[in-house]
DSSP file (Angstrom, degrees, kcal/mol; ACC not computed):
  #  RESIDUE AA STRUCTURE BP1 BP2  ACC     N-H-->O    O-->H-N    N-H-->O    O-->H-N    TCO  KAPPA ALPHA  PHI   PSI    X-CA   Y-CA   Z-CA
    1    1 A M     >        0   0    0      0, 0.0     4,-2.2     0, 0.0     5,-0.2   0.000 360.0 360.0 360.0 -42.3  -30.9   31.7   -1.0
    2    2 A T  H  >  +     0   0    0      1,-0.2     4,-2.5     2,-0.2     5,-0.2   0.850 360.0  55.9 -68.2 -32.1  -29.3   30.2    2.1
    3    3 A K  H  > S+     0   0    0      2,-0.2     4,-2.5     1,-0.2    -1,-0.2   0.923 108.4  48.1 -62.2 -42.8  -30.5   26.8    1.1
    4    4 A T  H  > S+     0   0    0      1,-0.2     4,-2.3     2,-0.2    -2,-0.2   0.914 112.5  48.0 -63.6 -44.4  -28.8   27.1   -2.2
    5    5 A L  H  X S+     0   0    0     -4,-2.2     4,-2.3     2,-0.2    -1,-0.2   0.883 111.6  50.6 -65.2 -38.5  -25.6   28.3   -0.6
    6    6 A T  H  X S+     0   0    0     -4,-2.5     4,-2.3     2,-0.2    -2,-0.2   0.931 112.1  46.3 -64.4 -46.2  -25.7   25.4    1.9
    7    7 A M  H  X S+     0   0    0     -4,-2.5     4,-2.4     1,-0.2    -2,-0.2   0.888 111.8  51.9 -64.8 -38.1  -26.2   22.9   -0.8
    8    8 A L  H  X S+     0   0    0     -4,-2.3     4,-2.0     2,-0.2    -1,-0.2   0.913 109.2  49.9 -63.7 -42.6  -23.5   24.4   -2.9
    9    9 A A  H  X S+     0   0    0     -4,-2.3     4,-2.4     2,-0.2    -2,-0.2   0.903 110.6  50.1 -62.4 -41.7  -21.1   24.2    0.0
   10   10 A V  H  X S+     0   0    0     -4,-2.3     4,-1.9     1,-0.2    -2,-0.2   0.920 110.6  49.3 -63.0 -44.2  -21.9   20.6    0.6
   11   11 A L  H  < S+     0   0    0     -4,-2.4    -1,-0.2     1,-0.2    -2,-0.2   0.840 112.8  47.7 -65.8 -32.9  -21.3   19.7   -3.0
   12   12 A I  H  X S+     0   0    0     -4,-2.0     4,-0.6    -5,-0.2    -1,-0.2   0.893 115.8  43.3 -73.1 -40.0  -18.0   21.5   -3.0
   13   13 A L  H  X S+     0   0    0     -4,-2.4     4,-2.2     1,-0.2    -2,-0.2   0.706  96.1  78.1 -81.1 -20.3  -16.8   19.9    0.2
   14   14 A L  H  X S+     0   0    0     -4,-1.9     4,-1.9     1,-0.2    -1,-0.2   0.927  94.7  46.1 -58.1 -49.8  -18.0   16.4   -0.6
   15   15 A P  H  > S+     0   0    0      0, 0.0     4,-1.9     0, 0.0    -1,-0.2   0.867 110.7  54.8 -62.3 -33.3  -15.1   15.6   -3.0
   16   16 A A  H  X S+     0   0    0     -4,-0.6     4,-1.2     1,-0.2    -2,-0.2   0.899 107.4  50.0 -65.0 -39.4  -12.6   16.9   -0.4
   17   17 A G  H  < S+     0   0    0     -4,-2.2     4,-0.2     1,-0.2    -1,-0.2   0.879 108.8  51.8 -65.9 -37.5  -14.1   14.6    2.2
   18   18 A A  H >< S+     0   0    0     -4,-1.9     3,-1.2     1,-0.2    -1,-0.2   0.870 106.4  54.3 -66.3 -35.6  -13.7   11.6   -0.2
   19   19 A A  H >< S+     0   0    0     -4,-1.9     3,-0.7     1,-0.3    -1,-0.2   0.798 105.2  54.3 -68.4 -26.8  -10.1   12.5   -0.8
   20   20 A L  T 3< S+     0   0    0     -4,-1.2    -1,-0.3     1,-0.2    -2,-0.2   0.466  79.1  97.6 -83.6  -0.8   -9.5   12.4    3.0
   21   21 A A  T <  S-     0   0    0     -3,-1.2     2,-0.4    -4,-0.2    -1,-0.2   0.633  86.6-130.5 -66.3 -12.2  -10.9    8.9    3.2
   22   22 A G    <   -     0   0    0     -3,-0.7    -1,-0.2     1,-0.2     0, 0.0  -0.825  61.0 -10.8 107.1-137.8   -7.4    7.5    3.1
   23   23 A D  S    S+     0   0    0     -2,-0.4    -1,-0.2    -3,-0.1     2,-0.1   0.074  84.1 137.7 -97.6  25.1   -6.0    4.8    0.9
   24   24 A D        -     0   0    0      1,-0.1     2,-0.7    33,-0.1    33,-0.2  -0.469  49.8-135.3 -67.6 141.3   -9.4    3.6   -0.4
   25   25 A C        -     0   0    0     31,-2.3     2,-0.9    30,-0.2    -2,-0.1  -0.891  17.4-170.2-104.4 114.3   -9.2    2.8   -4.2
   26   26 A F        +     0   0    0     -2,-0.7    31,-0.1     2,-0.0    32,-0.1  -0.777  33.4 135.2-106.3  87.7  -12.1    4.2   -6.1
   27   27 A V        -     0   0    0     -2,-0.9     5,-0.1    30,-0.2    -2,-0.1  -0.999  58.5-109.6-135.5 132.5  -11.8    2.6   -9.5
   28   28 A P    >   -     0   0    0      0, 0.0     3,-2.3     0, 0.0     4,-0.3  -0.353  29.3-121.9 -60.2 141.3  -14.5    1.0  -11.7
   29   29 A M  G >  S+     0   0    0      1,-0.3     3,-1.4     2,-0.2     0, 0.0   0.787 109.6  68.6 -56.1 -29.2  -14.0   -2.8  -11.9
   30   30 A S  G 3  S+     0   0    0      1,-0.3    -1,-0.3     0, 0.0     0, 0.0   0.713 100.4  49.0 -65.0 -19.0  -13.8   -2.5  -15.7
   31   31 A L  G <  S+     0   0    0     -3,-2.3    -1,-0.3     2,-0.1    -2,-0.2   0.445  86.9 115.3 -98.2  -1.8  -10.4   -0.7  -15.3
   32   32 A W    <   -     0   0    0     -3,-1.4    46,-0.3    -4,-0.3     3,-0.1  -0.370  68.8-119.5 -71.4 144.9   -8.9   -3.2  -12.9
   33   33 A Q        -     0   0    0     44,-3.2    -1,-0.1     1,-0.1    46,-0.1  -0.538  42.2 -99.2 -72.7 149.2   -5.9   -5.3  -13.8
   34   34 A P    >>  -     0   0    0      0, 0.0     4,-1.1     0, 0.0     3,-1.1  -0.287  26.8-110.5 -71.4 159.9   -6.6   -9.0  -13.8
   35   35 A R  H 3> S+     0   0    0      1,-0.3     4,-2.1     2,-0.2     3,-0.2   0.826 117.6  63.6 -56.5 -34.8   -5.6  -11.2  -10.8
   36   36 A A  H 3> S+     0   0    0      1,-0.2     4,-2.2     2,-0.2    -1,-0.3   0.839  98.9  54.5 -61.3 -32.8   -3.0  -12.9  -13.0
   37   37 A A  H <> S+     0   0    0     -3,-1.1     4,-2.2     2,-0.2    -1,-0.2   0.856 106.2  51.7 -69.3 -34.6   -1.2   -9.5  -13.3
   38   38 A V  H  X S+     0   0    0     -4,-1.1     4,-2.2    -3,-0.2    -2,-0.2   0.912 110.1  48.9 -65.7 -42.7   -1.1   -9.3   -9.5
   39   39 A I  H  X S+     0   0    0     -4,-2.1     4,-2.0     2,-0.2    -2,-0.2   0.900 111.1  50.0 -63.4 -41.3    0.4  -12.7   -9.3
   40   40 A A  H  X S+     0   0    0     -4,-2.2     4,-2.3     2,-0.2    -2,-0.2   0.898 109.4  51.3 -65.0 -40.7    3.0  -11.8  -11.9
   41   41 A L  H  X S+     0   0    0     -4,-2.2     4,-1.7     1,-0.2    -2,-0.2   0.909 108.8  51.4 -62.2 -42.0    3.9   -8.6  -10.0
   42   42 A A  H  <>S+     0   0    0     -4,-2.2     5,-3.0     1,-0.2     4,-0.3   0.910 109.6  49.8 -61.5 -42.4    4.4  -10.6   -6.9
   43   43 A A  H ><5S+     0   0    0     -4,-2.0     3,-1.2     1,-0.2    -1,-0.2   0.901 107.8  53.6 -63.7 -41.0    6.7  -13.0   -8.7
   44   44 A Q  H 3<5S+     0   0    0     -4,-2.3    -1,-0.2     1,-0.3    -2,-0.2   0.843 112.5  44.5 -61.3 -33.7    8.7  -10.1  -10.1
   45   45 A N  T 3<5S-     0   0    0     -4,-1.7    21,-0.4    -5,-0.2    -1,-0.3   0.372 114.8-117.4 -92.5   3.8    9.2   -8.8   -6.6
   46   46 A H  T < 5 +     0   0    0     -3,-1.2     2,-0.4    -4,-0.3    -3,-0.2   0.860  61.0 154.1  61.3  38.2   10.0  -12.3   -5.2
   47   47 A W      < -     0   0    0     -5,-3.0     2,-0.6    -6,-0.1    -1,-0.2  -0.816  39.8-141.6 -95.3 136.6    7.0  -12.3   -2.9
   48   48 A T  E     -A   64   0A   0     16,-2.7    16,-2.2    -2,-0.4     2,-0.3  -0.880  23.9-135.1 -95.5 124.9    5.4  -15.6   -1.9
   49   49 A L  E     +A   63   0A   0     -2,-0.6    14,-0.3    14,-0.2     3,-0.1  -0.624  35.3 166.2 -87.7 135.1    1.7  -15.2   -1.9
   50   50 A R  E    S-     0   0A   0     12,-3.2     2,-0.3     1,-0.4    13,-0.2   0.670  75.5  -8.2-102.8 -38.8   -0.5  -16.6    0.9
   51   51 A R  E     -A   62   0A   0     11,-2.1    11,-2.8     2,-0.0     2,-0.5  -0.978  49.2-154.8-161.1 142.7   -3.7  -14.7   -0.1
   52   52 A I  E     +A   61   0A   0     -2,-0.3     2,-0.3     9,-0.2     9,-0.2  -0.992  32.0 159.6-117.3 127.7   -4.9  -12.0   -2.5
   53   53 A K  E     -A   60   0A   0      7,-2.7     7,-2.9    -2,-0.5     2,-0.5  -0.871  40.1-112.6-138.5 173.9   -8.0  -10.1   -1.4
   54   54 A I  E     +A   59   0A   0     -2,-0.3     2,-0.4     5,-0.2     5,-0.2  -0.954  33.5 176.0-111.5 125.9   -9.8   -6.9   -2.0
   55   55 A D  E >  S-A   58   0A   0      3,-2.6     3,-1.9    -2,-0.5   -30,-0.2  -0.986  70.5 -15.1-134.4 122.3   -9.9   -4.4    0.8
   56   56 A D  T 3  S-     0   0    0     -2,-0.4   -31,-2.3     1,-0.3     3,-0.1   0.830 128.3 -54.9  53.4  35.6  -11.5   -0.9    0.5
   57   57 A G  T 3  S+     0   0    0      1,-0.3     2,-0.3   -33,-0.2    -1,-0.3   0.491 118.5 106.9  81.1   3.5  -11.4   -1.3   -3.3
   58   58 A C  E <  S-A   55   0A   0     -3,-1.9    -3,-2.6    18,-0.1    -1,-0.3  -0.798  75.9-109.6-110.2 154.0   -7.7   -2.1   -3.4
   59   59 A Y  E     -AB  54  75A   0     16,-1.7    16,-2.8    -2,-0.3     2,-0.4  -0.631  35.7-164.4 -72.8 141.4   -5.9   -5.3   -4.1
   60   60 A Q  E     -AB  53  74A   0     -7,-2.9    -7,-2.7    -2,-0.3     2,-0.5  -0.990   4.2-160.0-132.9 127.0   -4.2   -6.6   -0.9
   61   61 A I  E     -AB  52  73A   0     12,-3.1    12,-2.4    -2,-0.4     2,-0.5  -0.890   3.0-167.5-106.2 130.7   -1.5   -9.2   -0.9
   62   62 A D  E     +AB  51  72A   0    -11,-2.8   -12,-3.2    -2,-0.5   -11,-2.1  -0.974  43.8  88.9-111.4 132.2   -0.6  -11.2    2.2
   63   63 A G  E     -AB  49  71A   0      8,-2.1     8,-2.9    -2,-0.5     2,-0.3  -0.907  69.7 -65.4 178.9-150.2    2.6  -13.2    2.0
   64   64 A T  E     -AB  48  70A   0    -16,-2.2   -16,-2.7    -2,-0.3     6,-0.2  -0.952  35.0-130.8-131.5 152.1    6.3  -13.1    2.5
   65   65 A D    >   -     0   0    0      4,-2.4     3,-2.0    -2,-0.3   -18,-0.1  -0.245  45.6 -82.6 -90.2-174.6    9.1  -11.1    0.9
   66   66 A A  T 3  S+     0   0    0    -21,-0.4   -19,-0.1     1,-0.3   -20,-0.1   0.750 130.7  53.2 -62.6 -24.8   12.4  -12.5   -0.5
   67   67 A Q  T 3  S-     0   0    0      2,-0.1    -1,-0.3     3,-0.0     3,-0.1   0.400 120.6-107.1 -90.9   2.4   13.9  -12.4    3.0
   68   68 A G  S <  S+     0   0    0     -3,-2.0     2,-0.3     1,-0.3    -2,-0.1   0.537  71.4 143.5  86.0   6.8   11.0  -14.5    4.4
   69   69 A R        -     0   0    0      1,-0.1    -4,-2.4    20,-0.0    -1,-0.3  -0.591  56.7-111.2 -79.4 140.9    9.4  -11.5    6.3
   70   70 A R  E     -B   64   0A   0     18,-0.5    18,-2.6    -2,-0.3     2,-0.3  -0.530  44.0-174.9 -71.2 135.3    5.6  -11.5    6.4
   71   71 A I  E     -BC  63  87A   0     -8,-2.9    -8,-2.1    -2,-0.2     2,-0.4  -0.918  27.2-157.6-131.8 156.1    4.3   -8.6    4.4
   72   72 A E  E     -BC  62  86A   0     14,-2.3    14,-2.7    -2,-0.3     2,-0.5  -0.962  21.3-171.5-131.1 115.4    1.0   -7.0    3.6
   73   73 A V  E     -BC  61  85A   0    -12,-2.4   -12,-3.1    -2,-0.4     2,-0.5  -0.918  10.6-155.9-114.9 130.9    1.0   -5.0    0.3
   74   74 A T  E     -BC  60  84A   0     10,-3.2     9,-2.8    -2,-0.5    10,-1.4  -0.916  15.5-168.1-106.4 129.8   -1.8   -2.8   -0.9
   75   75 A L  E     -BC  59  82A   0    -16,-2.8   -16,-1.7    -2,-0.5     7,-0.2  -0.914  28.0-116.7-120.3 141.8   -2.0   -2.2   -4.7
   76   76 A H     >  -     0   0    0      5,-2.6     4,-2.6    -2,-0.4     5,-0.2  -0.644  30.6-137.6 -69.9 128.6   -3.9    0.3   -6.8
   77   77 A P  T  4 S+     0   0    0      0, 0.0   -44,-3.2     0, 0.0    -1,-0.1   0.754  95.4  41.7 -68.3 -25.0   -6.2   -2.0   -8.8
   78   78 A A  T  4 S+     0   0    0    -46,-0.3    -2,-0.0     1,-0.1   -49,-0.0   0.852 130.9  21.8 -88.9 -36.9   -5.8   -0.2  -12.2
   79   79 A T  T  4 S-     0   0    0      2,-0.1     3,-0.1   -46,-0.1    -1,-0.1   0.616  89.2-134.8-105.2 -15.7   -2.1    0.6  -12.1
   80   80 A L     <  +     0   0    0     -4,-2.6     2,-0.3     1,-0.2   -48,-0.0   0.707  48.9 158.1  60.3  23.2   -0.9   -2.1   -9.7
   81   81 A Q        -     0   0    0     -5,-0.2    -5,-2.6     1,-0.1     2,-0.5  -0.583  49.9-111.8 -73.1 137.0    1.2    0.6   -8.1
   82   82 A V  E     +C   75   0A   0     -2,-0.3    -7,-0.2    -7,-0.2     3,-0.1  -0.594  37.8 175.7 -71.2 119.7    2.2   -0.2   -4.5
   83   83 A T  E     +     0   0A   0     -9,-2.8     2,-0.3    -2,-0.5    -8,-0.2   0.676  68.0   2.2 -98.1 -22.1    0.3    2.2   -2.2
   84   84 A R  E     -C   74   0A   0    -10,-1.4   -10,-3.2     2,-0.0     2,-0.4  -0.947  55.6-168.6-162.1 142.4    1.4    0.7    1.0
   85   85 A I  E     -C   73   0A   0     -2,-0.3     2,-0.4   -12,-0.2   -12,-0.2  -0.992  10.2-169.8-134.7 129.0    3.6   -2.1    2.2
   86   86 A E  E     -C   72   0A   0    -14,-2.7   -14,-2.3    -2,-0.4     2,-0.5  -0.958  12.4-148.4-120.2 135.1    3.6   -3.3    5.8
   87   87 A Y  E     -C   71   0A   0     -2,-0.4     2,-1.3   -16,-0.2   -16,-0.2  -0.895  10.3-147.1-100.7 127.0    6.1   -5.7    7.4
   88   88 A E        -     0   0    0    -18,-2.6     2,-0.5    -2,-0.5   -18,-0.5  -0.692  23.3-176.4 -96.4  83.6    4.7   -7.8   10.1
   89   89 A D        -     0   0    0     -2,-1.3     2,-0.5   -20,-0.1    -2,-0.0  -0.688   5.5-173.6 -85.2 127.5    7.7   -8.2   12.4
   90   90 A H        -     0   0    0     -2,-0.5     2,-1.3     0, 0.0     3,-0.3  -0.985  16.2-155.8-122.1 121.4    7.1  -10.4   15.4
   91   91 A D        +     0   0    0     -2,-0.5    -2,-0.0     1,-0.2     0, 0.0  -0.535  45.8 136.0 -92.9  67.5    9.9  -10.6   18.0
   92   92 A D        +     0   0    0     -2,-1.3    -1,-0.2     2,-0.1     2,-0.1   0.585  37.8 105.1 -88.7 -11.6    8.8  -14.1   19.3
   93   93 A A  S    S-     0   0    0     -3,-0.3     2,-0.3     1,-0.1    -2,-0.0  -0.411  74.3-118.9 -74.0 144.8   12.4  -15.4   19.4
   94   94 A D        -     0   0    0     -2,-0.1     2,-0.4     1,-0.1    -1,-0.1  -0.634  12.5-148.4 -79.8 139.2   14.1  -15.8   22.8
   95   95 A N              0   0    0     -2,-0.3    -1,-0.1     1,-0.2    -2,-0.0  -0.376 360.0 360.0-103.5  52.6   17.3  -13.7   23.2
   96   96 A D              0   0    0     -2,-0.4    -1,-0.2     0, 0.0    -2,-0.0   0.456 360.0 360.0 -81.3 360.0   19.1  -16.1   25.5
């Protein structure tokens, strides 16, 4: 009986643990938007692309925004919704 209850508890908690995994995108490849759609989205947002890659099952864009700031954008592969955008600000300029 305790074995059954333990296994039941594990099965119940397993999906909760997957939900806590963060911003990983768990979507079957058959539901992904094509790479051309990612490029079109970048153009609509005036992003200049350096690279498109897949990271943790999500599309990830490295490039620059309309103001020339370096950005890293994470997109949900099925909806192309922006799940995270990071600005890579580097204060390398001298303030003389």
